[in-house]
C-alpha angles and dihedrals in degrees: 000000000000092000091046090050091050091050092050090049092051092047089049091051091051091050091049092047094049096075090053091054089049094052094090105120137190127237119228107261118237139064113327120193131211144106142287123207114191115208110296094004135105119254116274127196119269139172126213120209104210120193125178123197117174107308096341129091126201122195129181121187118214123197136157086275096056143270126307126180121226118232135194089032116184119180113196132172094269106019150024121223125190146143129232133178115217086160106317121029115274123196118206137193114188118187124215111249127207091258089058093251122121128230136169153115130305118199125200127209091270091056093252114146131218131167138237129195120193121191119193120239114264116252113244123208 
């Protein structure tokens, strides 16, 4: 009975873990809008060129200062994480909001925090 109980426990753990593995999501491709607020600065307008190919997502942020690609992008059910390097590396965690936009903090190597907001393109038709 002990072995059977252990097997059932392990099977249960695999079943519980499966939904987490399946939580990888895809972002709607297109031009997202939003803002970026570097540490200590007011938000400024930005656009985000989102491309999806197979299981990979590519995002490039465009601001008045230029374009910077995001790297190490992970799109999960409730958040997006990525890194970008506008000078020094910046790590971001954006949380999904009820309106299907994403917003969150970005932290640079000095521990300074800024914010990014990404709003999905509106569906036409």
